[in-house]
Backbone as a printed PyTorch tensor [residue, N CA C, xyz], in Angstrom:
tensor([[[-148.6490,  -24.3480,   45.2420],
         [-148.5200,  -25.4640,   44.3180],
         [-147.1330,  -25.4320,   43.6780]],

        [[-146.6930,  -26.5670,   43.2040],
         [-145.3830,  -26.6650,   42.5730],
         [-145.3430,  -25.8580,   41.2730]],

        [[-146.4640,  -25.8190,   40.5590],
         [-146.5190,  -25.0560,   39.3080],
         [-146.3650,  -23.5610,   39.5750]],

        [[-147.0390,  -23.0590,   40.5940],
         [-146.9430,  -21.6460,   40.9480],
         [-145.5260,  -21.3030,   41.4000]],

        [[-144.9280,  -22.1660,   42.2010],
         [-143.5520,  -21.9470,   42.6500],
         [-142.6070,  -21.8960,   41.4560]],

        [[-142.8090,  -22.7850,   40.5000],
         [-141.9810,  -22.8130,   39.2980],
         [-142.0940,  -21.5040,   38.5190]],

        [[-143.3060,  -20.9990,   38.3710],
         [-143.5140,  -19.7340,   37.6540],
         [-142.8480,  -18.5740,   38.3810]],

        [[-142.9540,  -18.5560,   39.7010],
         [-142.3250,  -17.4840,   40.4830],
         [-140.8080,  -17.5080,   40.3350]],

        [[-140.2240,  -18.6900,   40.3920],
         [-138.7710,  -18.8030,   40.2620],
         [-138.3000,  -18.4120,   38.8670]],

        [[-139.0580,  -18.7930,   37.8320],
         [-138.7010,  -18.3800,   36.4700],
         [-138.7230,  -16.8650,   36.3470]],

        [[-139.7450,  -16.2390,   36.9170],
         [-139.8470,  -14.7830,   36.8680],
         [-138.7070,  -14.1420,   37.6370]],

        [[-138.4080,  -14.6640,   38.8280],
         [-137.3090,  -14.1240,   39.6330],
         [-135.9820,  -14.2480,   38.8920]],

        [[-135.7460,  -15.3720,   38.2390],
         [-134.5020,  -15.5700,   37.4890],
         [-134.3880,  -14.5490,   36.3640]],

        [[-135.4830,  -14.2730,   35.6910],
         [-135.4620,  -13.2660,   34.6180],
         [-135.1580,  -11.8850,   35.1760]],

        [[-135.7490,  -11.5550,   36.3130],
         [-135.4950,  -10.2500,   36.9230],
         [-134.0390,  -10.1270,   37.3670]],

        [[-133.4920,  -11.1900,   37.9500],
         [-132.0990,  -11.1840,   38.4070],
         [-131.1450,  -10.9950,   37.2310]],

        [[-131.4520,  -11.6320,   36.0940],
         [-130.6080,  -11.5140,   34.9040],
         [-130.7740,  -10.1640,   34.2130]],

        [[-131.7710,   -9.4000,   34.6340],
         [-132.0150,   -8.1070,   34.0120],
         [-132.7850,   -8.2050,   32.7100]],

        [[-133.4160,   -9.3500,   32.4730],
         [-134.2160,   -9.5150,   31.2610],
         [-135.5000,   -8.7030,   31.3870]],

        [[-135.9290,   -8.0810,   30.2990],
         [-137.1740,   -7.3270,   30.3770],
         [-138.3700,   -8.2580,   30.5700]],

        [[-139.2220,   -7.9040,   31.4910],
         [-140.4520,   -8.6660,   31.6930],
         [-141.4540,   -7.7860,   32.4320]],

        [[-142.6960,   -8.1160,   32.2710],
         [-143.7750,   -7.4030,   32.9350],
         [-144.3880,   -8.3480,   33.9520]],

        [[-144.4530,   -7.9070,   35.1940],
         [-145.0180,   -8.7330,   36.2550],
         [-146.3140,   -8.0930,   36.7270]],

        [[-147.4010,   -8.8230,   36.5960],
         [-148.7010,   -8.3860,   37.0980],
         [-149.1040,   -9.3980,   38.1600]],

        [[-149.2010,   -8.9350,   39.4040],
         [-149.4810,   -9.8580,   40.5060],
         [-150.2070,   -9.1240,   41.6220]],

        [[-151.0250,   -9.8520,   42.3750],
         [-151.6720,   -9.2330,   43.5340],
         [-150.6270,   -8.9230,   44.6080]],

        [[-150.8930,   -7.9410,   45.4310],
         [-149.9520,   -7.5140,   46.4620],
         [-149.5750,   -8.6690,   47.3890]],

        [[-150.5110,   -9.5750,   47.6470],
         [-150.2160,  -10.7210,   48.5190],
         [-149.0920,  -11.5780,   47.9310]],

        [[-149.0970,  -11.7470,   46.6170],
         [-148.0600,  -12.5480,   45.9580],
         [-146.7110,  -11.8400,   46.0040]],

        [[-146.7300,  -10.5290,   45.7940],
         [-145.4900,   -9.7500,   45.8000],
         [-144.8600,   -9.7270,   47.1890]],

        [[-145.6740,   -9.7650,   48.2240],
         [-145.1720,   -9.6720,   49.5930],
         [-144.6560,  -11.0030,   50.1440]],

        [[-144.8700,  -12.1000,   49.4380],
         [-144.3820,  -13.3950,   49.9240],
         [-142.8620,  -13.4590,   49.8240]],

        [[-142.2570,  -14.0930,   50.8250],
         [-140.8030,  -14.2290,   50.8530],
         [-140.3480,  -15.2050,   49.7750]],

        [[-139.1770,  -14.8980,   49.2240],
         [-138.5680,  -15.7820,   48.2270],
         [-137.1150,  -16.0090,   48.6010]],

        [[-136.5110,  -16.9630,   47.9400],
         [-135.0870,  -17.2210,   48.1450],
         [-134.2920,  -15.9930,   47.7030]],

        [[-133.1480,  -15.7530,   48.3350],
         [-132.3040,  -14.6250,   47.9240],
         [-131.8210,  -14.7950,   46.4780]],

        [[-131.5400,  -13.6900,   45.7960],
         [-131.0640,  -13.7710,   44.4090],
         [-129.8490,  -14.6810,   44.2320]],

        [[-128.9470,  -14.7090,   45.2060],
         [-127.7500,  -15.5570,   45.0790],
         [-128.1200,  -17.0400,   45.0200]],

        [[-129.1360,  -17.4400,   45.7640],
         [-129.5760,  -18.8380,   45.7550],
         [-130.2530,  -19.1610,   44.4250]],

        [[-131.0960,  -18.2630,   43.9610],
         [-131.7760,  -18.4810,   42.6760],
         [-130.7490,  -18.5780,   41.5520]],

        [[-129.7530,  -17.6940,   41.5670],
         [-128.7060,  -17.7310,   40.5380],
         [-127.9110,  -19.0280,   40.5810]],

        [[-127.6480,  -19.5310,   41.7850],
         [-126.8680,  -20.7650,   41.9280],
         [-127.5860,  -21.9630,   41.3130]],

        [[-128.9150,  -21.9340,   41.2910],
         [-129.6850,  -23.0580,   40.7600],
         [-130.2530,  -22.7770,   39.3750]],

        [[-129.7640,  -21.7420,   38.7190],
         [-130.2160,  -21.4090,   37.3730],
         [-129.1910,  -21.9160,   36.3660]],

        [[-129.6550,  -22.6280,   35.3670],
         [-128.7700,  -23.1680,   34.3300],
         [-129.3360,  -22.7910,   32.9710]],

        [[-128.5580,  -22.0930,   32.1760],
         [-128.9620,  -21.7540,   30.8230],
         [-128.4110,  -22.8050,   29.8710]],

        [[-129.2730,  -23.3240,   29.0110],
         [-128.8680,  -24.3210,   28.0200],
         [-129.2640,  -23.7840,   26.6520]],

        [[-128.2930,  -23.7370,   25.7600],
         [-128.5490,  -23.2300,   24.4170],
         [-128.1500,  -24.2820,   23.3810]],

        [[-128.7250,  -24.1740,   22.2080],
         [-128.3810,  -25.0600,   21.1010],
         [-126.8840,  -24.9860,   20.8350]],

        [[-126.2730,  -26.1450,   20.7030],
         [-124.8490,  -26.2050,   20.4020],
         [-123.9490,  -26.2830,   21.6200]],

        [[-124.4980,  -26.0310,   22.8120],
         [-123.6910,  -26.1220,   24.0300],
         [-123.3730,  -27.5800,   24.3280]],

        [[-122.1850,  -27.8120,   24.8570],
         [-121.7940,  -29.1510,   25.2900],
         [-121.8030,  -29.1560,   26.8150]],

        [[-122.6550,  -29.9950,   27.3860],
         [-122.7990,  -30.0770,   28.8430],
         [-122.7160,  -31.5490,   29.2380]],

        [[-121.9410,  -31.8350,   30.2640],
         [-121.8330,  -33.2010,   30.7770],
         [-123.1740,  -33.5900,   31.3980]],

        [[-123.8490,  -34.6300,   30.8810],
         [-125.1710,  -35.0060,   31.4020],
         [-125.1940,  -35.2600,   32.9090]],

        [[-124.1700,  -35.9230,   33.4400],
         [-124.1570,  -36.2410,   34.8760],
         [-124.1130,  -34.9800,   35.7300]],

        [[-123.3500,  -33.9640,   35.2990],
         [-123.2710,  -32.7300,   36.0970],
         [-124.5760,  -31.9410,   36.0140]],

        [[-125.2230,  -31.9570,   34.8450],
         [-126.5090,  -31.2740,   34.7180],
         [-127.5760,  -31.9910,   35.5410]],

        [[-127.5590,  -33.3170,   35.5140],
         [-128.4970,  -34.1010,   36.3130],
         [-128.3240,  -33.7820,   37.7950]],

        [[-127.0780,  -33.7130,   38.2610],
         [-126.8020,  -33.3880,   39.6640],
         [-127.3530,  -32.0100,   40.0230]],

        [[-127.2050,  -31.0610,   39.1110],
         [-127.7120,  -29.7080,   39.3710],
         [-129.2320,  -29.7290,   39.5620]],

        [[-129.9310,  -30.4940,   38.7410],
         [-131.3850,  -30.5980,   38.8910],
         [-131.7630,  -31.2680,   40.2080]],

        [[-131.0690,  -32.3310,   40.5570],
         [-131.3550,  -33.0250,   41.8160],
         [-131.0680,  -32.1110,   43.0060]],

        [[-129.9530,  -31.3780,   42.9570],
         [-129.6230,  -30.4240,   44.0290],
         [-130.6790,  -29.3300,   44.1510]],

        [[-131.3350,  -29.0100,   43.0310],
         [-132.3670,  -27.9690,   43.0300],
         [-133.7270,  -28.4970,   43.4760]],

        [[-133.8040,  -29.8050,   43.7780],
         [-135.0510,  -30.3390,   44.3120],
         [-135.8260,  -31.2540,   43.3860]],

        [[-135.3210,  -31.4840,   42.1740],
         [-135.9950,  -32.4180,   41.2720],
         [-135.7980,  -33.8360,   41.7880]],

        [[-136.7660,  -34.7050,   41.5360],
         [-136.6070,  -36.1080,   41.9260],
         [-136.2120,  -36.9100,   40.6890]],

        [[-135.2140,  -37.7680,   40.8690],
         [-134.7510,  -38.5930,   39.7520],
         [-135.6770,  -39.7950,   39.6150]],

        [[-136.1710,  -39.9940,   38.4120],
         [-137.1030,  -41.0790,   38.1220],
         [-136.6040,  -41.8690,   36.9190]],

        [[-137.1840,  -43.0400,   36.7250],
         [-136.8760,  -43.8410,   35.5360],
         [-137.4990,  -43.2130,   34.2900]],

        [[-138.6620,  -42.5470,   34.4770],
         [-139.3580,  -41.8830,   33.3880],
         [-140.0620,  -40.6510,   33.9490]],

        [[-139.9470,  -39.5130,   33.2680],
         [-140.5920,  -38.2800,   33.7280],
         [-142.0780,  -38.3290,   33.4040]],

        [[-142.8900,  -38.2180,   34.4480],
         [-144.3380,  -38.2390,   34.2460],
         [-145.0330,  -37.0700,   34.9270]],

        [[-144.3020,  -36.2610,   35.6660],
         [-144.9280,  -35.1460,   36.3670],
         [-143.9260,  -34.0540,   36.6900]],

        [[-144.4450,  -32.9370,   37.1260],
         [-143.6110,  -31.7790,   37.4600],
         [-142.5720,  -32.1290,   38.5150]],

        [[-141.3930,  -31.5270,   38.3430],
         [-140.3380,  -31.7140,   39.3250],
         [-139.5710,  -33.0130,   39.1790]],

        [[-139.7240,  -33.6660,   38.0330],
         [-139.0260,  -34.9310,   37.8200],
         [-137.9640,  -34.7800,   36.7330]],

        [[-136.9080,  -35.5730,   36.8690],
         [-135.8270,  -35.5880,   35.8890],
         [-135.3510,  -37.0310,   35.7370]],

        [[-134.9410,  -37.4010,   34.5310],
         [-134.3800,  -38.7400,   34.3480],
         [-133.2570,  -38.6790,   33.3190]],

        [[-132.3370,  -39.6030,   33.4600],
         [-131.2050,  -39.7170,   32.5460],
         [-131.3220,  -41.0550,   31.8390]],

        [[-131.4220,  -41.0020,   30.5110],
         [-131.5150,  -42.2250,   29.7010],
         [-130.4260,  -42.1500,   28.6410]],

        [[-129.3900,  -42.9500,   28.8300],
         [-128.2470,  -42.8560,   27.9240],
         [-127.5870,  -41.5040,   28.1240]],

        [[-127.4410,  -40.7400,   27.0610],
         [-126.8670,  -39.4010,   27.1620],
         [-127.9080,  -38.3050,   27.1320]],

        [[-129.1980,  -38.6700,   27.2750],
         [-130.2920,  -37.6960,   27.2140],
         [-130.8950,  -37.4670,   28.5930]],

        [[-131.1730,  -36.2170,   28.8820],
         [-131.8480,  -35.8650,   30.1330],
         [-133.2590,  -35.4120,   29.7950]],

        [[-134.2370,  -36.0360,   30.4250],
         [-135.6320,  -35.6090,   30.3120],
         [-135.9660,  -34.8190,   31.5650]],

        [[-136.6260,  -33.6880,   31.3790],
         [-136.9790,  -32.8130,   32.5020],
         [-138.4500,  -32.4670,   32.3930]],

        [[-139.1530,  -32.5570,   33.4970],
         [-140.5340,  -32.0930,   33.5620],
         [-140.5210,  -30.9450,   34.5670]],

        [[-140.3950,  -29.6870,   34.0530],
         [-140.2480,  -28.5250,   34.9650],
         [-141.4640,  -28.2620,   35.8290]]])
């Protein structure tokens, strides 16, 4: 499912960054192939309060990562740009 894939990628990104986390998973889940760390890092974007980010470049990054651009976000994997605001449904 898209939700499970999203959770796996979030966990992988945390592990790649060296953030502390506890992973409890069945062996079948651990043995599944994932994208290499370099690919996960390339599609990881950290956004913090006060950061200035060009909306068009951030939107492109989401689309390149597989999000679908919509007029309004109503489900997982969707992103939309309205004025200078980006709505994301992870």
